[in-house]
C-alpha positions as CSV (number, residue, x, y, z in Angstrom):
1,M,83.1,167.3,97.7
2,L,82.9,164.8,95.0
3,G,86.6,164.2,95.2
4,S,86.3,163.7,99.0
5,S,83.5,161.2,98.6
6,T,85.4,159.3,96.0
7,H,88.4,159.2,98.3
8,R,86.3,157.9,101.2
9,S,84.8,155.3,99.0
10,G,88.2,154.2,97.8
11,R,89.5,153.9,101.4
12,L,86.4,151.9,102.4
13,A,86.8,149.6,99.4
14,G,90.5,149.1,100.4
15,I,89.6,148.3,104.0
16,L,86.9,145.9,102.9
17,S,89.5,144.2,100.6
18,V,92.0,143.8,103.5
19,L,89.3,142.5,105.8
20,T,88.2,140.0,103.2
21,A,91.7,138.9,102.6
22,L,92.2,138.4,106.4
23,V,89.0,136.4,106.7
24,L,90.1,134.2,103.8
25,L,93.6,133.8,105.2
26,I,92.3,132.9,108.7
27,G,89.6,130.6,107.3
28,G,92.1,128.9,105.0
29,G,94.5,128.4,107.8
30,G,91.7,126.9,109.9
31,V,90.8,124.5,107.1
32,Y,94.5,123.6,106.7
33,R,94.8,122.9,110.4
34,V,91.7,120.8,110.4
35,K,92.9,118.8,107.4
36,E,96.3,118.5,109.0
37,G,94.6,117.1,112.1
38,Y,92.8,114.5,110.0
39,Y,96.1,113.6,108.4
40,L,97.7,113.2,111.8
41,L,94.9,110.8,112.9
42,L,95.9,108.6,110.0
43,E,99.7,108.8,110.7
44,G,99.2,106.3,113.5
45,A,100.9,103.4,111.8
46,A,104.2,105.1,112.2
47,S,106.1,102.7,114.4
48,L,105.0,99.1,114.5
49,P,107.9,97.0,115.7
50,A,110.3,96.1,112.9
51,G,109.6,92.7,111.3
52,S,105.9,92.8,112.3
53,L,104.5,92.0,108.9
54,A,107.0,89.1,108.4
55,R,105.1,87.2,111.1
56,L,102.1,86.7,109.0
57,P,101.8,82.9,108.7
58,M,103.0,81.3,105.5
59,R,100.2,78.9,105.7
60,L,96.7,80.4,105.8
61,G,94.1,77.6,105.7
62,D,94.6,75.9,102.4
63,W,96.8,78.7,101.0
64,Q,100.6,78.3,101.0
65,G,102.7,81.4,100.9
66,E,106.1,82.3,99.6
67,D,108.0,85.6,99.8
68,V,108.5,87.1,96.3
69,P,110.2,90.2,94.9
70,V,108.1,92.9,93.5
71,R,108.0,93.0,89.7
72,P,105.6,94.9,87.3
73,P,102.7,95.1,87.2
74,F,102.6,94.5,90.9
75,S,103.1,97.4,93.2
76,L,103.7,98.0,96.9
77,P,102.6,101.1,98.9
78,P,105.3,103.6,100.0
79,A,105.7,102.3,103.5
80,K,108.3,101.7,106.3
81,Q,107.4,98.0,106.4
82,V,106.2,96.0,103.4
83,L,105.2,92.4,102.8
84,S,105.2,90.8,99.3
85,R,104.1,87.2,99.0
86,A,102.5,84.8,96.6
87,Y,99.8,82.6,98.0
88,V,98.6,79.5,96.1
89,P,95.9,77.0,97.2
90,V,97.6,73.6,97.9
91,G,97.5,71.5,94.8
92,E,96.6,74.4,92.5
93,R,98.6,76.5,90.1
94,Q,96.8,79.8,90.1
95,G,97.1,82.0,93.1
96,V,97.3,85.6,94.3
97,R,99.8,88.1,95.3
98,L,99.5,89.8,98.7
99,S,101.2,93.1,99.4
100,V,100.8,95.0,102.7
101,G,102.4,98.2,103.9
102,T,102.5,99.9,107.3
103,G,104.0,103.2,108.5
104,I,102.3,104.9,105.6
105,R,102.0,108.7,105.4
106,F,98.5,109.8,104.3
107,R,99.8,112.1,101.5
108,D,101.7,109.1,100.0
109,L,98.6,107.0,100.0
110,V,96.7,109.5,97.8
111,S,98.7,108.6,94.7
112,H,99.0,104.9,95.5
113,R,95.4,103.9,94.9
114,P,95.2,101.1,92.3
115,E,92.9,103.2,90.1
116,A,95.6,105.9,90.0
117,W,98.8,103.8,89.9
118,Y,97.9,101.1,87.3
119,P,96.7,103.6,84.6
120,A,99.9,105.5,85.2
121,A,101.7,102.3,84.4
122,G,99.8,101.8,81.2
123,W,96.9,99.7,82.3
124,V,93.3,100.6,81.4
125,L,90.6,100.5,84.1
126,I,87.7,98.3,82.9
127,D,85.8,97.8,86.2
128,E,85.6,99.2,89.6
129,K,83.2,98.5,92.5
130,P,83.1,98.5,96.3
131,L,83.0,95.1,97.9
132,S,82.2,93.7,101.3
133,V,83.7,90.3,102.0
134,P,82.4,88.4,105.1
135,V,85.4,86.8,106.9
136,R,85.7,84.0,109.4
137,D,85.7,86.1,112.5
138,G,82.3,87.7,111.8
139,R,83.5,91.1,110.6
140,S,83.2,92.5,107.0
141,L,86.3,93.1,105.0
142,D,85.2,96.3,103.2
143,C,87.5,97.0,100.2
144,R,87.4,98.0,96.6
145,L,87.7,95.6,93.6
146,T,89.3,97.0,90.4
147,C,90.0,95.3,87.1
148,F,92.6,96.5,84.6
149,Q,93.6,95.5,81.1
150,Q,96.8,96.1,79.3
151,A,96.7,97.4,75.8
152,G,98.3,95.5,72.9
153,L,98.1,92.2,71.1
154,D,99.2,90.2,74.1
155,S,96.5,91.8,76.3
156,E,96.5,90.8,79.9
157,T,94.1,91.6,82.7
158,I,94.7,92.0,86.4
159,T,92.2,92.1,89.3
160,V,93.1,94.1,92.4
161,L,91.3,93.9,95.8
162,N,92.5,96.9,97.7
163,G,91.7,98.4,101.1
164,Y,93.0,99.8,104.4
165,V,93.0,98.6,108.0
166,G,93.0,101.0,110.9
167,D,92.7,99.7,114.5
168,G,90.9,96.5,113.3
169,R,88.6,98.3,111.0
170,F,88.6,97.5,107.2
171,C,87.9,100.5,105.0
172,P,87.6,100.5,101.2
173,D,89.2,103.9,100.6
174,L,90.9,106.8,102.3
175,A,87.7,108.9,102.6
176,A,86.1,106.1,104.7
177,L,89.2,105.7,106.8
178,Q,89.5,109.4,107.4
179,Q,85.8,109.7,108.3
180,W,86.1,106.8,110.8
181,A,89.3,108.3,112.3
182,E,87.5,111.7,112.7
183,S,84.4,110.1,114.3
184,S,86.5,107.9,116.6
185,G,88.3,111.1,117.9
186,H,91.6,109.5,118.6
187,R,94.9,109.0,116.8
188,L,94.9,105.5,115.3
189,R,97.5,103.1,116.6
190,Y,98.2,101.7,113.2
191,V,97.1,101.9,109.6
192,A,98.0,99.4,106.9
193,Q,97.2,99.3,103.2
194,F,96.7,95.8,101.7
195,Q,96.3,94.6,98.1
196,V,95.4,91.2,96.8
197,T,96.1,90.9,93.1
198,C,95.4,88.2,90.6
199,Q,96.9,88.3,87.1
200,E,94.4,86.3,85.3
201,M,95.1,83.1,83.4
202,A,91.4,82.3,83.2
203,S,88.6,84.8,83.5
204,P,87.7,87.9,85.5
205,T,85.2,85.8,87.4
206,V,87.8,83.2,88.4
207,A,90.2,86.0,89.4
208,R,87.6,87.7,91.6
209,Q,86.7,84.4,93.3
210,L,90.4,83.7,94.0
211,A,90.9,87.2,95.4
212,T,87.8,87.1,97.7
213,D,88.5,83.5,98.8
214,F,92.0,84.5,99.9
215,A,90.7,87.7,101.6
216,Q,88.3,85.7,103.7
217,E,91.2,83.6,105.0
218,A,93.8,86.2,105.3
219,G,91.7,89.1,106.7
220,P,91.4,87.8,110.3
221,A,95.1,86.7,110.3
222,L,96.2,90.1,109.2
223,V,94.1,92.0,111.8
224,K,95.3,89.6,114.5
225,L,98.9,90.3,113.6
226,L,98.4,94.1,113.4
227,E,96.5,94.2,116.7
228,E,99.2,92.2,118.5
229,A,102.0,94.3,116.9
230,G,100.2,97.6,117.8
231,A,99.2,96.5,121.4
232,G,101.9,98.7,122.9
233,I,101.0,101.8,120.9
234,S,98.5,104.0,122.5
235,G,96.0,106.1,120.5
236,G,95.2,109.5,121.7
237,G,93.3,112.6,121.1
C-alpha cells in the first residue's frame, strides 16, 4: 500500500510538473508574441522614400548646414537612411552635429542609446536628464540630454540631445515610444532617431544652450519633412 501511494504521488508530481511547464511555455509564448507585436508597431519606419532625409533644408533659421562624414566620437544609428550634418549659426564658430536615422529596427535601437554607446567607446557619463524643449510650432520636443567626458590628460566633454520621432510625436526614449505606439493601437508610419551633439570648446552650459537652440529650430522642420515623406505610408492595426 505504501509503495502504491508513493507511486501515485510520484505520478501526480510528474503530471503537475508537465502542466506547470506547459503553462510557462504557453505564457512565455504569449509574452513573446505581445512583445513582438510592440516591436512591429515600431518597425513602421521601414520604407520612407530614398533620399527623404537629404531634403532637410541646409539653412534652418540662422543655422547653416553642411554634410559631414561621421568620425569618432560622433555616431549614427543603424538605419536604412542616415543624415549627418554640421550646423553652425551664421557668423559663429561653434555649432552642433545633427544625425538622423530612419528605417530603424527596434532591436537595433536598444544598444544605440547614447548612454550605452558612448561609454562603450570610452566616454564616462557625467550627467543625464530628461528634457522638454518648446519648439516654434507649439509642440514639445521631448528628448534626453546626456553629457560625457573622456578620460585622460586632454579630457574632452560632449553633450548629446537624443530622442525619437514617431508619426509627429517626439519621445525621449524607447519605453515612451513603445507605450505611445501601444496606446495608439496602430502601426506607425515612420520612426526616426535623432541626435544633436556638441563637442564643447566652452562649457557644458554653453553646449546645452547650443543644442537646445538648434533643436527648437530643427524640430519642426524635421517633423514636416518626415510627415511629407511618410504621407503615402498607411499605419494599421
